[in-house]
LUMMILO-278775 format. One record per atom (N, C-alpha, C): x, z, y; residue in one letter. Coordinates in steps of 0.001 Angstrom, whole numbers, padded with zeros to 6 digits, always signed. Each point is the difference from the previous one (the first is absolute). Example, Ala and Ser with C-alpha at 12.3 -4.5 7.8 and 13.67 -1.06 7.14 Angstrom:
2
+013190+007800-005690A;-000890+000000+001190A;+000900+000000+001200A;-000350-000720+001050S;+000820+000060+001190S;-000770+000730+001090S;
END
This chain:
406
+052652+142442+033071M;-001285-000549-000455M;-001177+000905+000335M;+000254+001174+000581R;-001085+000968+000144R;-001142-000549+000855R;+000334-000580+001182L;-001047-000532+000878L;-000771-001127-000669L;+000742-000931-000585L;-000650-001146-000634L;-000847+000443-001185L;+000489+000949-000774S;-000773+000503-001136S;-001308+000633+000464S;+000059+000697+001126N;-001213+000594+000568N;-001039-001066+000302N;+000431-001099+000575L;-000916-001106+000305L;-000550-000614-001282L;+000878-000279-000960L;-000423-000713-001207L;-000905+000846-000884L;+000195+001316-000015R;-000878+000858-000794R;-001446-000053+000498R;-000178-000042+001315S;-001362-000071+000542S;-000538-001425+000002S;+000882-000966-000008F;-000389-001408+000137F;-000424-000614-001324F;+000785+000201-001067V;-000257-000698-001265V;-001061+000766-000796V;-001247-000310+000274Q;-001117+000622-000713Q;-000575-000922-001069Q;+000268-001274+000102R;-000393-000976-001009R;+001257-000728-000459R;+000181-000156-001301G;+001205-000634-000502G;+001157+000982-000082G;+001192-000545-000130K;+001192+000830-000178K;+001207-000676+000630K;+000844+000783+000640M;+001237-000516+000580M;+001188+000800-000524M;+000975-000716-000509R;+001286+000598-000374R;+001037-000462+001010R;+000685+000946+000614V;+001009-000307+001009V;+001357+000444-000525V;+000914-000937-000101I;+001383+000310-000355I;+000775+000117+001308I;+000506+001184+000289D;+000669+000192+001287D;+001422-000551-000029D;+000699+000134+001109A;+001333-000592+000132A;+001014+000639-000942A;-000295+001207-000476A;+000889+000681-000939A;-000385-000268-001462A;-001058-000787-000213G;-000427-000317-001358G;-001025+000946-000581G;-000436+001002+000760M;-001017+000928-000491M;-001383-000644+000083M;-000878+000343-000962V;-001331-000597-000065V;-001041+001012+000482V;-000879-000469+000891H;-001090+000824+000534H;-001306-000718-000314H;-000990+000733-000523E;-001261-000617-000393E;-001158+000562+000826E;-000911-000918+000376F;-001146+000373+000831F;-001247-000683-000555F;-001102+000759-000073G;-001247-000550-000504G;-000134+000152-001497G;-001216-000161-000474T;-000303+000193-001414T;-000003-001298-000801T;-000041-001122+000706G;-000086-001289-000674G;-001410-000502-000181G;-001000+000820+000379A;-001393-000394-000196A;-000490-000909+001123A;-000808-000992-000367H;-000741-000837+000954H;+000910-000740+000992H;+001155-000420-000454G;+000879-000749+000892G;+001255-000446-000725G;+000819-000814+000639P;+001215-000516-000641P;+001082+001064-000117P;+000906-000206-000935A;+001188+000840-000144A;+001199-000810+000479A;+000751+000552+000942V;+001126-000730+000582V;+001253+000865-000028V;+001123-000676-000058T;+001293+000681+000075T;+000856-000698+001047T;+000498+000778+000942I;+000865-000545+001043I;+001287+000808+000052I;+001031-000593+000587Q;+001248+000730+000224Q;+000386-000086+001465Q;+000398+001142+000550L;+000495+000088+001370L;+001524+000071-000055L;+000660-000923+000691H;+001456-000100-000080H;+000700+000588+001221H;-000752+000547+000920D;+000566+000553+001231D;-000708+001316+000311D;+000762+001075+000143K;-000589+001316+000265K;-000787+000036+001308K;+000346-000865+000943K;-000708-000020+001281K;-001488-000295-000185K;-000325-000688-001092L;-001400-000367-000239L;-000879+001214-000262L;+000566+001096-000479Y;-000812+001180-000264Y;-000739+000441+001265Y;+000686-000091+001117R;-000575+000450+001263R;-000786-001111+000702R;+000583-001191+000060T;-000654-001081+000746T;-001305-000443-000664T;-000043+000011-001327L;-001247-000341-000685L;-001087+001028+000273L;+000378+001248+000153F;-000977+001046+000284F;-000682-000236+001345F;+000767-000399+001009F;-000563-000112+001342F;-000667-001352+000272F;+000423-001082-000665N;-000598-001310+000269N;+000047-000847-001275N;-000737+000420-001038P;+000143-000652-001308P;-000366-001471-000026P;-001022-000399+000746E;-000445-001397-000074E;+001078-000959+000479E;+000634+000317+001121L;+001053-000859+000521L;+001282+000149-000805L;+000399+001222-000252V;+001288+000248-000649V;+000010-000512-001439V;-001118+000131-000716A;-000050-000516-001369A;+000219-001507-000012A;-000629-000699+000927G;+000189-001449+000081G;+001428-000368+000342G;+000566+000680+000974E;+001377-000310+000403E;+001000+000346-001108E;-000235+001132-000684A;+000903+000389-001087A;-000081-000993-001154A;-001203-000499-000271Y;-000134-001024-001045Y;+000713-001282+000420Y;-000149-000392+001251M;+000696-001184+000496M;+001516+000145-000119M;+000506+001193+000312D;+001449+000230+000031D;+000590+000332-001365D;-000861+000280-000991G;+000487+000331-001325G;+000349+001454-000203G;-000343+000855+000965T;+000255+001432-000169T;-001162+000703-000691T;-001121-000709-000186L;-001119+000442-000833L;-000260-001125-000988L;+000151+000290-001283T;-000174-001041-001009T;-001082+000393-001008T;-000595-001020-000606M;-000996+000199-001042M;+000728+000100-001343M;-000376+000961-000819E;+000697+000242-001258E;-000983-000016-001171E;+000561-000195-001206E;-000731+000124-001274E;-001266-000857-000036E;+000143-001244+000427G;-001117-000935-000072G;-000977+000061+001149G;+000196+000909+000944T;-000876+000084+001178T;+000235-001207+000902T;-001068-000583+000507T;+000101-001083+000979T;-000362+000533+001386T;+000328-000756+001009I;-000377+000406+001357I;-001522+000048+000121I;-000717-000850-000728Y;-001463+000054+000028Y;-000489+001325-000591Y;+000617+000447-001097D;-000383+001289-000590D;+000196+001129+001001D;+001136-000011+000672F;+000322+001029+000988F;-001017+000008+001131F;-000311-001182+000533M;-000966-000091+001091M;-001409+000360-000480M;-000294-000318-001263H;-001306+000338-000575H;-000184+001518-000032H;+001057+000722-000370L;-000075+001461-000009L;-000314+000542+001386L;+000651-000537+001014F;-000305+000421+001366F;-001437-000348+000356F;-000450-001160-000431S;-001321-000478+000385S;-001113+000886-000545S;+000136+000460-001239V;-001069+000808-000595V;+000078+001466+000427V;+001051+000344+000742N;+000138+001368+000517N;-000028+000036+001525N;-000725-000932+000609R;-000042-000084+001459R;-000531+001285+000643R;-001074+000546-000559K;-000632+001160+000638K;+000892+001232-000006K;+000563+000411-001135P;+000893+001163+000051P;+001256-000240+000813P;+000470-001230+000028F;+001170-000330+000812F;-000299+000235+001474F;-001133-000538+000476G;-000364+000150+001406G;-000365+001427+000373G;-000391+000808-001010A;-000418+001373+000280A;+001167+000963+000140A;+001198-000407-000390H;+001152+000893+000121H;+000247+000301+001481H;+000248+001260+000367P;+000128+000364+001428P;+001019-000824+000767P;+001141-000257-000595V;+001033-000772+000714V;-000460-001436+000198V;-000638-000571-001008Q;-000476-001375+000143Q;-001138-000075+001011Q;-000831+001023+000040S;-001082+000037+000982S;+000554+000012+001426S;+001048+000804+000226I;+000636+000036+001331I;+000637-001349+000316I;+000685-000577-000992H;+000625-001307+000209H;-001040-001054+000370H;-001138+000025-000689D;-001055-000983+000273D;-000555+000157+001413D;-000138+001243+000463K;-000507+000222+001358K;+000973-000535+001045K;+001291+000232-000217I;+001011-000533+000928I;-000012-001525-000027I;-000056-000562-001194W;-000002-001464-000156W;-001230-000614+000667W;-001132+000667-000150R;-001224-000483+000638R;+000132+000013+001524R;+000666+001003+000523G;+000194+000079+001440G;+000878-001102+000549G;+000800-000617-000871L;+000914-001068+000434L;-000581-001395-000201L;-001216-000098-000518R;-000473-001319-000428R;-000147-000987+001142R;-000425+000439+001165R;-000105-000945+001119R;+001387-000444+000469R;+000967+000872-000117W;+001368-000392+000354W;+000515-001037-000993W;-000290+000189-001276H;+000415-000969-001020H;-000676-001358+000221H;-001198+000018+000575Q;-000789-001228+000143Q;-000065-000485+001450Q;+001045+000230+000757R;+000045-000472+001395R;+000363-001488-000009R;-000938-000793-000434N;+000244-001407-000316N;-000280-000918+001188N;+000876+000035+001016N;-000122-001006+001054N;+000337-001363-000589N;-000139-001050+000786V;+000143-001357-000541V;+001380-000218-000603V;+001051+000359+000725A;+001357-000240-000499A;+000273+000792-001264A;-000427+001245-000004R;+000222+000853-001166R;-000811-000498-001196R;-001233-000406+000244A;-000841-000501-001089A;+000612-001242-000647A;+000562-000880+000807K;+000639-001201-000550K;+001195+000364-000862K;+000836+000913+000501A;+001184+000408-000759A;-000391+000663-001316A;-001048+000816+000028Q;-000436+000688-001211Q;-000559-000976-001027Q;-000756-000983+000453A;-000537-000996-000933A;+001125-000807-000636A;+000994-000355+000807R;+001109-000788-000536R;+000845+000803-000972R;+000037+001309+000169H;+000731+000866-000931H;-000473-000246-001428H;-001286-000239-000179H;-000555-000179-001348H;-000215-001474-000343H;-000546-000755+000909Y;-000443-001348-000338Y;+001070-001071+000178Y;+001126+000334+000617D;+001084-000972+000096D;+001020+000163-001119D;-000333+000805-001000L;+000805-000005-001212L;-000093-001385-000639L;+000926-000299-000879S;+000005-001313-000638S;-001337-000283-000682S;-000541-001168+000253T;-001239-000380-000676T;+000207-000076-001509T;+001242-000249-000428D;+000281-000038-001435D;-000280+001346-000649D;+000162+001095+000750L;-000349+001313-000540L;-001499+000066-000290L;-000814-000409+000953Y;-001451+000069-000170Y;-000482-000946-001095Y;+000695-001103-000186R;-000389-000925-001068R;+000178+000626-001391R;+000821+001033-000097L;+000230+000638-001295L;-001238+000716-000517L;-000840+000514+000914F;-001104+000835-000485F;-001371-000355+000551F;-000083-000816+001055L;-001304-000415+000502L;-000536-001169-000805L;-001254-000357+000253D;-000583-001184-000629D;+000604-001253+000609D;-000351-001131-000545E;+000577-001259+000459E;-000350-000306+001452E;-001089+000587+000533G;-000387-000211+001387G;+000624+000982+000971G;+000851+000899-000499L;+000680+000997+000833L;-001007+000847+000793L;-001048+000405-000646N;-000980+000887+000643N;+000483+001444-000136N;+000292+000627+001140Y;+000569+001347-000002Y;-001030+000989+000536Y;-001180-000035-000602S;-001069+000939+000340S;-000900+000133-001220S;-000952+000914+000096C;-000848+000351-001138C;-000746-001203-000560C;+000104-000201-001290A;-000746-001062-000682A;-001407+000487-000354A;-000787-000891-000579Y;-001406+000294-000296Y;-000205-000170-001495Y;+000007+001121-000720Y;-000081-000006-001454Y;-001435+000189-000455Y;-000512-000969-000755R;-001318+000167-000582R;+000077+000869-001263R;+001158-000030-000672T;+000293+000919-001097T;+001467+000394+000118T;+000393+001153-000544P;+001412+000400+000066P;+000938-000960-000717P;-000549-000824-000891E;+000826-000916-000788E;+000211-001344+000685E;-000634-000240+001149D;+000217-001262+000710D;+001483-000201+000273D;+000447-001248-000015S;+001384-000270+000395S;+000149+000179+001501S;+001221+000279+000441L;+000253+000147+001429L;-000368-001273+000748L;+000323-001153-000582E;-000320-001269+000658E;-001504-000172+000171E;-000752+000282-001053D;-001459-000129+000096D;-000575+000983+001018D;+000506+001212+000001A;-000520+001022+000914A;+000321-000333+001454A;+001167-000566+000256Q;+000323-000383+001380Q;-000815-001205+000452Q;-000224-000932-000887R;-000878-001125+000358R;-001413+000509+000278R;-000458+000949-000787A;-001336+000568+000219A;-000064+000727+001341A;+001082+000664+000390K;+000049+000680+001302K;-000158-000996+001132K;+000733-001121-000071L;-000106-001020+001048L;-001419-000571+000055L;-000574-000255-001164T;-001375-000511-000051T;-000964+001000+000631T;+000169+001272-000326H;-000885+001047+000518H;+000082+000084+001526H;+001211-000080+000527L;+000173+000084+001454L;-000569-001224+000708L;+000269-001174-000534V;-000517-001225+000629V;-001525-000026-000085V;-000549+000510-001097A;-001464+000083-000119A;-000573+000899+001083A;+000664+001080+000301K;-000484+000911+001037K;+000081-000630+001388K;+000947-000891+000210L;+000131-000664+001304L;-001164-000959+000271L;-000657-000484-001051D;-001151-000904+000163D;+000357-001167+000923D;+001074-000697-000358L;+000547-001048+000859L;-000894-001235+000043L;-000044-000600+001177Q;-000636-001298+000206Q;+001099-000998+000404Q;-000226-001304-000186P;+001051-000978+000291P;+000577+000143+001409P;+001337-000031+000065D;+000773+000017+001248D;-000138+001292+000799D;-000441+001072-000621M;+000017+001289+000687M;+001445+000384+000318M;+000187+000651+001141E;+001308+000504+000403E;+000155+001425-000512E;+001077+000227-000765V;+000238+001307-000611V;+001343+000540+000473V;+000011+001256+000414L;+001229+000700+000333L;+000350+000930-001156L;+001195-000159-000528E;+000499+000887-001047E;+001063+000913+000615E;-000234+001303-000048I;+000952+000973+000556I;+000829+000545-001150I;+001235-000471-000096G;+000872+000366-001105G;-000136-001006-001121G;+000828-001054+000013G;-000248-001139-000878G;+000729-000012-001321G;+000942+000925-000216G;+000718+000005-001264G;+000688-001324-000283G;-000011-000409-001276W;+000651-001251-000396W;-000983-001165-000065W;-001161+000145+000623G;-000841-001160+000245G;-001102-000308-000976G;-000174+000770-001071S;-001005-000368-001006S;-001419+000027+000555S;-000333+001029+000773L;-001352+000076+000547L;-000232-001101+001032L;+001006-000291+000815A;-000131-001087+000982A;-000274-001325-000703A;+000710-000239-001085I;-000210-001228-000767I;-001420-000052-000540I;-000442+001108-000557R;-001350+000029-000586R;-001074-000215+001065R;+000171+000609+001181M;-000979-000192+001077M;+000014-001435+000504M;+001192-000583+000099A;+000088-001402+000441A;-000659-000930-001011A;+000201+000262-001274Q;-000631-000820-001037Q;-001521+000127+000036Q;-000489+001140+000540A;-001445+000208+000137A;-000543-000631+001275A;+000873-000645+000779G;-000451-000729+001187G;+000309+000652+001325G;+000659+001160+000007A;+000284+000699+001258A;+001256-000530+000665A;+000098+000274+001296K;+001230-000210+000754K;+000593+001377+000264K;+001205+000235-000493V;+000542+001352-000081V;+001177+000189+000950V;-000053+001082+000759T;+001146+000471+000779T;+000439+001315-000618T;+001245+000045-000468S;+000480+001156-000761S;+001139+000680+000749S;-000194+001297+000297L;+001023+000786+000703L;+000889+000712-001010L;+001300+000005+000279N;+000956+000683-000877N;+001240+000324+000818N;+000622+001151-000247V;+001221+000358+000725V;+001237-000133-000879V;-000143-000517-001209S;+001126-000163-000916S;+000434-001465-000069S;+001147-000353+000579P;+000469-001390-000079P;+000209-000470-001432P;+000452+000893-000874E;+000230-000369-001396E;-001314-000401-000667E;-001049+000770+000221Q;-001292-000349-000582Q;-000545-001298+000566Q;+000096-000187+001311V;-000543-001199+000625V;+000705-001248-000517V;+001310+000080-000184K;+000748-001157-000509K;-000539-000433-001368K;-000205+000965-000874I;-000529-000309-001332I;-001456-000462+000095I;-000794+000671+000836A;-001423-000332+000125A;-000187-001423+000511A;+000788-000391+000972E;-000126-001368+000534E;+000303-001035-001078E;+000988+000273-000841Q;+000314-000933-001075Q;-001125-000053-001019Q;-000585+001152-000309R;-001087+000040-000967R;-001242-000713+000552R;-000260+000158+001278V;-001128-000688+000633V;+000215-001512-000052V;+001242-000430+000269A;+000310-001438-000064A;-000180-000525-001426A;+000485+000758-000974D;-000130-000424-001400D;-001465-000102-000423D;-000850+000836+000604A;-001428-000021-000327A;-000749-001095+000756A;+000683-000667+000927G;-000619-001108+000730G;-000968+000412+001091G;+000171+001204+000556V;-000933+000470+001035V;+000735+000371+001306V;+001150-000587+000220S;+000765+000318+001212S;-000769-000305+001273S;-000904-000982-000059D;-000768-000357+001188D;-001094+001018+000310D;-000235+000949-000914R;-001072+000982+000189R;+000513+001437+000134R;+001312+000194-000080V;+000566+001355+000075V;+001182-000004+000963V;+000016+000963+000913R;+001186+000203+000843R;+000381+001472-000059R;+001301+000236-000094F;+000528+001362-000030F;+000626+000331+001342F;-000259+001197+000474I;+000517+000454+001289I;+000748+001305-000215I;+001264+000040+000419L;+000825+001195-000134L;-000277+000943+001163L;-001088+000723-000104K;-000379+000958+001041K;-000664+001219-000622K;+000174+001129+000647D;-000775+001189-000298D;-001433-000224+000494D;-000947+000632-000652Y;-001407-000202+000387Y;-000253+000347+001456Y;+000784+000941+000567R;-000202+000415+001384R;+000511-001016+001003R;+000789-000960-000461E;+000556-001028+000880E;-000856-001261+000051E;-001083-000031-000780F;-000746-001240-000194F;-001349+000049+000711F;-000434-001153+000497E;-001316-000142+000623E;-000702-001204-000600E;-001316+000079-000115G;-000776-001133-000501G;-001368+000449-000449G;-000853-000969-000336R;-001365+000303-000455R;-000263-000799-001267R;-000567+000670-001005F;-000138-000609-001316F;-001357+000326-000610F;-000464-000944-000845D;-001266+000207-000709D;+000117+001096-001050D;+001152+000069-000610R;+000243+001010-001021R;+001397+000595+000214R;+000121+001269-000363I;+001299+000678-000002I;+000155+000660-001356I;+001198-000087-000558I;+000253+000684-001255I;+001363+000675+000062I;+000058+001187-000557S;+001239+000774-000019S;+000088+000697-001341S;+001006-000366-000788V;+000154+000525-001362V;+001342+000713-000113V;-000042+001286-000283G;+001227+000755-000198G;+000832+000169+001250G;-000619-000108+001159M;+000704+000115+001267M;-000266+001335+000695M;-001228+000499-000119M;-000380+001193+000742M;+000844+001215-000389M;+000532-000003-001219E;+000849+001093-000463E;+001295+000109+000796E;+000371-001072+000709H;+001237+000003+000783H;-000236+000331+001472H;-001239+000160+000388V;-000333+000162+001415V;+000428+001367+000532V;-000262+001063-000757G;+000293+001359+000454G;-001209+000636+000648G;-000123+001308-000177I;-001204+000700+000421I;-000251-000100+001499I;+001073-000029+000789G;-000177-000063+001445G;-000346-001371+000531G;-000034-001002-000883H;-000219-001373+000446H;-001241-000641-000614H;-000786+000781-000726L;-001213-000561-000599L;-000979-000476+001065L;-000050+000692+001130G;-000875-000439+001088G;+000400-001362+000520G;+001318-000214+000197A;+000486-001298+000469A;-000271-001090-001035A;+000135+000343-001256Y;-000226-000967-001075Y;-001457-000463-000026Y;-000940+000941-000013F;-001402-000402-000034F;-000459-000579+001334F;+000653+000406+001081G;-000290-000633+001282G;+000402-001465+000001G;+001144-000296-000618K;+000433-001401-000092K;-000928-000791-000909K;-000427+000604-001115V;-000970-000675-000874V;-001260-000348+000781V;-000494+000927+000791R;-001205-000235+000796R;+000227-001091+001046R;+001121+000073+000704D;+000268-000954+001077D;+000184-001426-000515D;+000508-000132-001227C;+000269-001332-000550C;-001195-000580-000756C;-001092+000731-000052M;-001182-000421-000740M;-001019-000645+000940M;-000536-001141-000394T;-001096-000569+000775T;-001218+000914-000123T;-000956-000159+000895D;-001168+000891-000026D;-000770-000083-001316D;-000024-001181-000582S;-000757-000172-001248S;+000897+000063-001236S;+001280+000308+000188G;+000935+000033-001122G;+000059+001359-000673G;+000857+000092-001013F;+000229+001297-000624F;+001381+000026-000645F;+000411+001218-000364A;+001328+000226-000565A;-000103+000622-001375A;+000977-000317-000850V;+000159+000633-001308V;+001316+000772+000032V;-000076+001295-000199I;+001178+000867+000034I;+000191+000613-001382I;+001174-000228-000572H;+000347+000508-001331H;+001198+000922+000171H;-000139+001258-000405S;+001078+000972+000211S;+000008+001059-001084S;+001176+000551-000257I;+000075+001226-000795I;-000568+001139+000841I;-000726+000884-000650G;-000520+001179+000670G;+000128+001210-000899G;-000537+001117+000459R;-000013+001215-000809R;-001400+000596+000030R;-000389+000621-001114M;-001338+000592-000070M;+000002+001457+000473M;+001155+000484+000418T;+000146+001369+000492T;+000028-000004+001534T;+000006+001170+000626P;+000193+000053+001454P;+001374-000543+000399P;+000233-000197+001306P;+001275-000550+000471P;+001202+000713-000605P;+001054-000759-000265G;+001199+000552-000621G;+001259-000539+000626G;+001016-000210-000814T;+001292-000469+000476T;+000548-001052-000957T;+001062-000675+000418T;+000748-000885-000879T;+001110+000807-000648T;+000161-000128-001299G;+001041+000747-000704G;+001374-000297+000557G;+000906+000980-000021P;+001315-000180+000629P;+000848-001091-000633P;-000107-000214-001309F;+000783-001065-000631F;-000491-001367+000448F;-001314-000198-000044I;-000577-001278+000436I;+000296-000230+001477I;-000127+001035+000821Q;+000258-000107+001430Q;+001454-000408+000281Q;+000934+000561-000715K;+001423-000246+000279K;+000501-001312-000580K;-000408-000320-001223Y;+000642-001107-000705Y;-000858-001254-000159Y;-001309+000123-000003I;-000848-001134-000385I;-000807-000545+001180I;-000874+000807+000568F;-000865-000452+001093F;+000139+000941+001198F;+001115-000064+000724P;+000126+000856+001197P;-001111-000320+001000P;-000625+001048+000513G;-001086-000193+000952G;-001343-000271-000622G;-000052-000109-001343G;-001256-000302-000669G;-000858+001238-000181G;-001292-000221-000137Y;-000928+001121-000209Y;-001294-000517-000606Y;-000453+000669-001051V;-001276-000318-000638V;-001080+000860+000651V;-000940-000607+000739P;-000966+000804+000752P;-001159+000503-000855P;-000526+001146+000389A;-001262+000474-000558A;-001143-000826+000585A;-001127-000016-000682L;-001144-000741+000521L;-000453+000555+001349L;+000096+001316+000169S;-000405+000598+001281S;+000875-000507+001140S;+001297-000189-000264E;+000898-000520+001034E;-000257-001475+000276E;-000469-000708-001011T;-000274-001428+000146T;-001286-000244+000800T;-001019+000764-000302F;-001288-000244+000635F;-000046+000457+001457F;+000802+000971+000363D;-000017+000473+001383D;+000321-001115+001005D;+001123-000741-000124P;+000253-001076+000964P;-000977-001164-000123P;-000524-000239-001207I;-001019-001048-000156I;-001223+000341+000840I;-000427+001253-000070E;-001159+000449+000781E;+000287-000093+001499E;+001203+000403+000408R;+000337-000007+001422R;+000030-001414+000578R;+000291-000981-000845H;+000026-001389+000476H;-001340-000711-000199H;-001013+000736-000399G;-001340-000565-000064G;-000193-001053-001065G;+000714+000119-001113L;-000123-000980-001073L;-000965+000482-001078L;-000756-000943-000536W;-000879+000287-001127W;+000804-000034-001296W;-000186+001001-000849V;+000514-000063-001367V;-001123-000601-000842V;+000134-001283-000299C;-001080-000725-000674C;+000066+000123-001516C;+001172+000356-000499D;+000140+000158-001439D;+001288+000777-000261D;-000021+000794-001062M;+001204+000707-000432M;+000023+000032-001514M;+001143-000336-000558E;+000197+000046-001448E;+001267+000794-000285E;-000073+000910-000960V;+001159+000806-000382V;+000484-000443-001376V;+001268-000381-000081L;+000644-000370-001254L;+000841+001197-000435L;-000361+000624-001103R;+000612+001273-000374R;+001209-000173-000908R;-000181-000583-001170L;+001118-000135-000933L;+000697-001358+000073L;-000488-000888+000824H;+000563-001357+000043H;+001484+000005+000363H;+000384+000837+000962Y;+001412-000010+000393Y;+000863+000700-001050Y;-000562+000950-000714Y;+000748+000580-001118Y;+000366-001085-001012Y;-000968-000832-000381Y;+000280-001068-000950Y;+001015-000986+000575Y;-000121-000294+001289T;+000915-000946+000639T;+001434+000501-000065T;+000206+001248+000437I;+001372+000515+000051I;+000525+000281-001404I;-000882+000359-000910R;+000403+000110-001409R;+000644-001298-000470R;-000631-001122+000326D;+000534-001291-000417D;+001283-000339+000752D;+000065+000326+001293W;+001252-000206+000739W;+001147+000786-000615W;-000253+001273-000307R;+001063+000857-000557R;+000492-000541-001341R;-000924-000380-000852R;+000405-000524-001305R;+000821-001275+000138R;-000388-000855+000925R;+000757-001238+000215R;+001380+000292+000573R;+000061+000954+000933F;+001290+000367+000574F;+000917+000559-001081F;-000522+000866-000858E;+000793+000568-001081E;+000541-001095-000916E;-000831-001001-000284A;+000405-001071-000911A;+001105-000870+000598A;+000088-000044+001334R;+000997-000858+000661R;+000946+000816+000878R;+000188+001237-000392R;+000818+000921+000795R;+001426-000504+000188R;+000573-000602-001032A;+001379-000491+000102A;+000137-001061+001093A;-001034-000810+000177E;+000037-001010+001056E;-000070+000653+001379E;-000785+001069+000105A;-000057+000731+001269A;+001350+000622+000322A;+000663+000560-001017A;+001322+000600+000213A;+001018-001051+000420A;-000146-001227-000498A;+000912-001073+000403A;-000231-000410+001449A;-001255+000089+000453L;-000323-000317+001396L;+000498+001090+000942L;-000170+001258-000410Y;+000372+001135+000841Y;+001007+000865-000763Y;-000373+001175-000450D;+000900+000836-000792D;-000820+001040-000751D;+000690+000841-000772E;-000677+000988-000822E;-000765+001013+000844E;+000587+000425+001100R;-000665+000983+000852R;-001309-000555+000547R;+000009-001275+000406F;-001217-000639+000486F;-001053-000039-001100F;+000391-000323-001227C;-000966-000060-001106C;-000640+001355-000245C;+000796+001060+000078R;-000556+001337-000197R;-000962+000359+001130R;+000342-000389+001210M;-000913+000225+001129M;-001314-000720-000249M;+000052-001231-000450W;-001204-000796-000220W;-000825+000568-001151W;+000681+000469-001052E;-000707+000635-001107E;-000755+001241+000479E;+000668+000838+000780F;-000622+001225+000500F;-001216-000341+000850F;+000141-000996+000849Y;-001098-000454+000870Y;-001186-000494-000813Y;+000233-000902-000946L;-001111-000584-000762L;-000706+001050-000851L;+000766+000891-000623C;-000625+001065-000791C;-000836+000924+000881C;+000541+000356+001169A;-000703+000927+000895A;-001328-000578+000457A;+000004-001255+000427V;-001245-000555+000529V;-000987-000323-001119V;+000490-000416-001156E;-000909-000241-001123E;-000749+001273-000366E;+000733+001096-000136L;-000625+001263-000390L;-000848+000583+001120L;+000314-000353+001247G;-000835+000424+001116G;-001393-000594-000063G;-000109-001200-000573F;-001316-000625-000166F;-000683+000432-001296F;+000753+000606-000907L;-000592+000473-001248L;-000447+001460+000102L;+000842+000848+000576H;-000287+001434+000049H;-000185+000546+001413H;+000405-000760+001004G;-000071+000486+001371G;-001273-000412+000706G;+000042+000000+001325S;-001196-000260+000805S;-000093-001439+000496S;+000964-000831-000358N;+000034-001347+000562N;-001013-000945-000639N;-000519-000878+000828M;-000895-001082-000431M;+000174-001136+001004M;-000802-001049-000157V;+000005-001127+000936V;-001424-000203+000492V;-000144-000298+001288F;-001332-000307+000513F;+000011-001344+000711F;-001141-000663-000033Q;-000199-001256+000721Q;-001207+000164+000916Q;+000201-000294+001273L;-001055+000119+001006L;-000367-001366+000552L;-001266-000188+000327L;-000461-001136+000798L;-000455+000542+001344L;+000624-000460+001077L;-000258+000519+001346L;-000472-001114+000911L;-000950+000309+000871S;-000507-001000+000941S;-000407+000654+001308S;-000182-000842+001037K;-000539+000481+001271K;-001521+000036-000044K;-000596-001003-000654E;-001461-000112-000041E;-000528+000490-001339E;-001140+000641+000011R;-000520+000608-001227R;-000379-001019-001056R;-000272-001251+000392D;-000425-000999-000981D;+001042-001090-000217D;+001260+000255+000391A;+001050-001008-000205A;+000283-000216-001483A;-000169+001043-000784V;+000198-000068-001448V;-001377-000044-000655V;-000198-000814-001055P;-001292-000006-000691P;-000456+001419-000339P;-001307+000254+000100I;-000488+001377-000079I;-000050+000561-001423I;+000158-000850-001003V;+000200+000496-001359V;+001301-000604-000518V;+000690+000729-000866R;+001340-000430-000393R;-000004-000976-001171R;-001156-000524-000346D;-000069-001012-001052D;+000868-001216+000330D;+000204-000265+001286F;+000761-001190+000396F;+001414+000026-000566F;+000569+001183-000213I;+001366+000096-000521I;+000045-000560-001422I;-000901+000473-000831L;-000045-000479-001382L;-000381-001473-000052L;-000922-000424+000848D;-000378-001413+000030D;+001210-000873+000331D;+000764+000417+001002N;+001200-000767+000386N;+001044-000016-001101N;+000169+001135-000678E;+000953+000054-001105E;-000412-000972-001116E;-001290+000011-000317R;-000482-000901-001061R;+000215-001466+000386R;-000253-000305+001263A;+000190-001384+000466A;+001464-000406-000087A;+000895+000913+000347M;+001428-000314-000080M;+000452-000174-001435M;-000506+000848-000911H;+000354-000156-001414H;-000536-001319-000548H;-001190-000376+000434A;-000579-001252-000483A;+000773-001206+000508A;+000603+000121+001184G;+000758-001100+000578G;+001393-000160-000536G;+000477+001006-000767N;+001372-000074-000551N;+000033-000763-001319N;
END
């Protein structure tokens, strides 16, 4: 335990951690002030060393495998919360600093997302059973940040508000042609079609498209929506509006130029695009090793500086930018609570190890939006400086009109 104890003594500056080692001995770290108190047990001596060198990945894997367990009323959320409030001392430890530098040097290799690889990576996550996602998403299967007017809003209300907000920003006119890059399970396509648009939706997940097509048919808008199983780089066309929600995070740092180049090429001269993505308020970083390996291989949350560079190089106007700070925290909070309430159903679909992986993932990303640098941004991009109304009152006006029409 000597190496691991060295790490934990410098790391746990807020809250308290009790570690029961494989021999049953108890080790305590931290004073208990200004943070949660957690108790864990390590059931394998190998963890003393592996946790020291790569704690973020190894802790997740050990929890999945049952060699790291929560004890004395501690939940996985409590454990992750302790890590979350001690981010700075954790990153300042010399070994973790070296690990982060090596990991940063590998980020372009991790994100070498050519077309074939990008499709396989998307299917790794999105071709899971839709019944799994139904356990914790809203009824519209919206798997991106909702729009909370208050923290107490229901998930359903917040997701409907998100769709309204996005469609309001599109400023649609009857029969406008809209390209959706990354269509999910079809809720936004349905909403745009109901607003009078003709929608072409790109998606590389056959499982999602199958469900989306059925949902579009049930909504009675099949004549206004078509789904195409293609990567954005394989597609050609020109559209009045382009929208991309929760897709840019899968592009990878080396492909942001191609992504914004495609947005530009598919936009009419007088059109514009709405881009909704997770971002970070810090300088460029990396994807955590657990998320990279198990959840979103090839994914990366870009810094604003990394986002604006290719936009500038492609000569696009940034006509509007909105930052949603705590909205995704509230969204994932609600997802996690719903998943916990229906965990037994998830275990019946997959198994216990999968449930632990999903718990670790949801807790990590929820706390990343509460204590970390993550946020969500929405951009309006155009070729012409006056393609978007010059004051943003039109967004609220459109929202009010849509609410009045419901």
